[in-house]
N, C-alpha and C positions, 0 to 999 in steps of 0.2 A: 504493500500500500504506500501511496505517496502522502507525505505530510502536508497538511493544509494551513497550519498555523505556525508550528515550529519550523525553524530553518534547518538547513542541512548540517550545520556545524555548531551553532552557538545559541541554542534556545530560541526565544521569540524576540523579534526586533522589528520596529516600524516607526512611522511618524506619529508623534504624540497627537492624540485627538482623532486619529484615523484608525479604523479597524485593522488589527485587533486591539489597539490601545485605546479602547473606549471604556468608560467606567463599568458598564454592566457586563461587558465581555471579560474584563480583568477579574471582576468579582466571581463570575462563573468559572473562570479558569482556576481560581483559588480553590473552589469546591472540588473541581475535577482533579487537581493536583493532590489534594489531601486524600481523596478517595482512592486514587490509583497508586500512590506511594505508601499508603497505610500509615502516614505520618501522624503521630499524636502530639509531638512537640516540634515546632518548626523555628529555625533561626532565620530571621529576615534582615537583610542588609540592603543598602542602596548606595549609589554614587552621588555626586553633587548636583545632579540635574534637579531643577525645581519640580519637574513633573513627578519625580520619585516620591514626593511627599504625599500627593493625593493618590498615586498608584499604590503606595504602601497601605493606605487606609482601605482601598477597595479590595486588594488581594487578601488583607487580613480579615475583612468581613467574610470573604468566601471561604478561606481556610477554617475560620472559626465556625462557620455554618455547617461545615462537614465534620466538626468535632475536634479540630486540631487546636492546641494551644500555641500561640505565636509570641516569640520574644523578639522584639524589634531592637536591633543593635544600632540603628541609625546608619551613619556614613561609615562604610567599612569596605576595604578592597575585596574583590571576589575571592582571591586565594585565602584570605583570612577567614571568610565564611567557611571555606572547605576545610581548612586546618582545624578550626574550632569544632566543627561537627565531628571530624575524624578522631580528634584526640580527647575531646571532653567526655564522650559517651552520654551526653545529656540530651541529644537531639536525634529525631528520626529522619530529619531531612532539612533542607534549607532552600530559600528563595533569595536571589540577588536581583535587584532592579537596576539594570544598567544596559547601555548600548555600547559599552566598551570604548572604542576609538571614534565612534560616530559623534556628530555635533549634538548640541543640546536640544535641538528640535526633534531628535530621535530618543527613544528609550527602548527597553526590552526587559525580558524576564528569563533568568537562568535558573534551572531547577536542579537540586542536588539530593542524592539519596543519603541514607544513614551512614554510609562509608565516606561521605564527602565528595564522591565522584558525581559528575553530571549524570543524570538519569539516561538510560539507554534509548536508542531509537524506538525500540519496542514499547518502552514505557511512555515515551512521548506520543506514540500512536494511540496508546490506551487512554491517555489524558484527553486527546482530541476526540476519541470515540465517545467518551463520557460527556464531554462538552457539547458535542453536536446532538446528543440525545436529550439534552436539557432544554427547558424553555427559559429563554433569557428574561430577566426582569426588565421593566421599562428603563430606557436609558435616561441619563441625566446629563446636564451640561458639564463639560470638563471644569472642575472646580478652580476658582482663583486661589492661589496660595502665595504666602509670603515665605521666601526662602529662609530656612533655619538650618544651621549646620548640623546640630544634633550629632556631634562626633562621638564615636564609640570610645569607651574607656578601656578597651582590651589590649592596647598596644604593649603595655608592660608584660602582660602574660604571654603575648605572642613573642616578644623578645626572649623570654625564658625558654620558649619552645625552640626557637631558632638557635639560641645559644647551646642548647643540649644536643643539637644536630651538627654543629660546626666544631671541628676538632681544634684544640689548642686554646690559647688565651682568648677570652671572649671580647676583649677590647681592641679598639683601633685608635688608642690615645695618640694624638699628634697628627692624625690624618684628617684631611679636609676634602670634601667633595662638593661639586655643583649638583644641585637637584632641580629637576623640572618634572613635576608630578601632574602636569596637564590641567591644573586647577580642578583635579578630580579627587577620587576617593583616597589617594595616597598623599594629598597635600599636607594635611596635619599628621595623619596616621603614620605614613612611612617615615616622615621626618622624625617623629617621636621614637620610632624603632631604631633609626640610624643613631639618634642621639643617645639612646640607651647603650649603644655599643661604643660610646665615647667619640663618635665622629663629629667633627665640626661641619656644619651644613650651611652652604650658601645657596639659598633657595630663590629661584628666578620666576617661577610661574605665579601669576597674580592670585590674590585671595579669591576663593570660589564665591560666586554670587548667584548660582543657580542657572546662569545662562552662558558662562564662559568656559565650560569644560571642553578640552581639546581645541580651543580657539586660538590657533597659531602657536600652541605650546604642546609639549609632550612628545611621545615616541614617534608620532607622525611628522613632527616639526622639530627635529633635533639641532637645527643649524645654530640657533641662539646659544644653546647649551654648549655646543661644540666650540663655537668661537670664544666663549668665555673660558672654557677649559684650556684652550690654546693660550689665551692671554695670561692666565694665572698659573699655567703649568700644573693643572689639577685633573683628576678624573671626573667626568660628567656622567650623571645617571638620568635618563629620561624614561618615564613611565607613561602608560596610556591612562584613559579615564577611570578604569577600574583596577589599575595597578597590577594586571597580570602579564603585561608585556613590558619588555625592557630593551632599550637601545643605549649604548654607551658611547662616550667620547674619551679618547686618551689625551695625554698631556700635550700632544702635538696637534690636537683638534681633529684627528681622524675619527670618523664615525664607525662604530662597531655594530653591525647588524646581527641578526640571529645566527647567521652562518659563522661569522667571526667568533661569536661568543661560544658556540658549540665546539669549534676547533680548540679554543683555549681550554675549555673544560675537558674535552676528550683527551688532549695531550697530557694534561695534568693527572687525570684519573688513571690513564694508562700507565704512566710512570709510577703511580702509587699502587698499581695492581688492583685498582678498584673500578675498572671499566668492564662490566660483565660481557663476556663473549667478544671483547674488543670490537663492539658493534655500536653504532649510533643510528638513529632514525631521523631522516630529514623529509621534507616535502618536495613535490615536483617543482617548487619555486626556487629551490636552492641552486646556486650557480654551478655549472658543470666543473668549473675550476675548483670550487670548494670540495666537491666529491673526489676529484682527482687528487687533490692535496691530502685528504684524509686517507684515501686508499694507499698513497705512497708512504704514509706513516704507519701502515699495517692495520688500519682501522676499516672494518667493513661498514658500508653504508647501505641501509635499506630505505626505500622511499615510499611515501604514502601520499594521498590527496591532502589538500590543505585542511587544517583544523587540528588544534592541539589535542582534542579528544582522540582523534585517529592516530596521532603520534604516540600518545600514551598507550592506546590499545596495542599498537604494533610493538612497542617496547615490551609490554607484558608478554605478548605472543612469542617474541624472539628471546626473551630472557635478557633483554638489554636494559640499561638503567638510565640512558641519556638520549635525548632527542630534541628537536626544535624546528621552528619555522624561521624563515628569512626575516619575517616581520617582527620577531622578538619574543614569541612564546617559546620558552625553554622548559622542557620536561626533565626533571631529575627525580627518579622514582624513590630513592631513599628518603626524600622529603615529602613529595606530594605527586599524585597522579593528575596533576594539572600544573599550569604555569603560574609562577609567583615572582614578579619583578623585584620585590623587596628582598626576598631571600636570595635571589640570583645575584643581585648587586653585592650582597654581603659575601657570597661565595667567591665571586671574582676578586673582591678586595682581600679576602683571605689568601687567595693564590698570589696576588701581588705582594702582600705582606711577607709570605713565606719565601718568595723568590728573591726579595731584597732588590728588586728591579722596578722600573716604571712599567705601567701597563703598556705604554708605547713600545717598550723594548720586547714585549711578548707578542707583538703583531706578527701573524703568520706571513712568511715570505712567499707570496704568490699574488698574481693579478687576476681579478675577475675577467671572464670573457665579456665583451660588450653585450649588454642585456637591456631590454626595454619592455615595459608593460603598457598595454592599452586597456583602460577600464571604460567600457561602452555601455551607456544606458540603453536598455531594450524594452520594448513594449510587451514582449512575450519571450519565454524561455523555450523556443522551438528547438526540436532535435536538429542538431547541426547538419545531419545528413539531408535534411529537408530545406536547408538554406541554399538557394541556387548558387552553384559555383564555389561554395566555401571549401568543402572537403577536397575538391580538385586543386584549389589554390594552395591548400596546406601541403598536399602531396608534391606539388611542383616546387614549393619552397624547400622541402626537405631534400629533394633531388639537387637543388642548387647548392645547398649546404654541403652535400657530399660527405656526410658524417662529421662535419666540423661545426655543427650548429643544430638547433632544434626549435620546434614550435610547440607550445603547450597552451591548450585552450580549455577553459571551464567556466561555467556559470557561477556567480557568487552564491554562497549559501544563505546570505542575509539580505541581499538587495537584488533588484531587477537589473543586474549588470552581467555582461560577458567580459571576462578577463582574458586577454591574449598576451602571452609571454613569448618573446622571440629573442634568441640568444645565438651568438656566433662569433667567429673570429673577426669578421668584417663589419664594422659598425654601420657603414653606409648600406650594406646589404640588409642588416637587421632593420634599419629604418624603412627601407624600400618594401620589404616583405610585410612588416607590421602595418604600415600605412595602407598597403593594398588589401590586406585582410580586414582592416578596420572599415574601409570604404564599402566592402561587400556587406558587412554587418549593418552599417548605418543605412544602406539602401534597402536591405531586405527586412530587417526587424528593428531598426533603430527607433528610439522614442520619438513620437510625433511632437 
């Protein structure tokens, strides 16, 4: 069965005020979630979008109507929701209200089971089935709300959990970092965790106001953070809106994406004898040069479609402990079967501290192949075999690359978008092929 409300990779996401993010739909989804996850006590968190305030009220009403007790933690990173559920033993599940890296006009719902993992595709389908069998209450106008931080007080406990998982002295006394938390869930919370580790934090993202999450700051926009890191000779940390994604900058201002971070971790863990099966899991978006570098280091690379849940699943299947996405979701199974930007920043800092070197000195010595992505809005997610001329154009492109490049195409799991990735040794050819494929999509199924 095909999901109708949940996306392919990351729960429910949409425009605030449009279905499915209408008050009566959210309330009914709360009922369906409680019924299908058998949750009796639910941990509820949200990021800094103002819409999260009224959405929390609606989904709480629905969860309670199905007999669940709800504990509202307020503003909290997604991975903190997962870790608290997993380690406390107090909750049967959790709900996080977030649209991750999307702008404040969007929001979403992520659902977790009693183990802290995102619920399965099968459970999502069961929630949808229950939802569509129900009769919706009359809808109401989207409530007007005044933004209130309502920050969670759980940062100190989370620090203790991280400290127990990181080997060695728990402090980074004397180290300073640049932090850009996207005016999101990590703005106060992640900073407090870093400060618990005795880090001095120079924070650059503006104070959250309910409307400015991911607005020119954070993991999608690391340039400001990287420039300041270069000027001050510091390490920069950029998180996304719900703090599960991380992008770094080194002391020379170079930006470390997910591929670079996975390489650093994989090499470190392999030297420590702590990289299970000498294997890592990446996605189809990882650069071919990254894969070749890892393989030359004696590390096997398995690939999956995009989505940190699929990276985690593949790690478990292969007995691997490390994986990640180019965009900055990093999976380290000894900590969490999900991505945690705050923890990952601390793990990288521990590696830097142990090495006695700068992060810049640990930069892997390879160059990415020229690579470019096209994100195209579409009016429908039509099977690409039915888009006139598209598959033929892809086949011709791969002939022209002659094994020295590739084309990867997939629909977004959270938006009406088609993403085209083209990679090869010749940057001009990459542009030519990508532009040609994009024109076909715009003509045939582009948004009107």
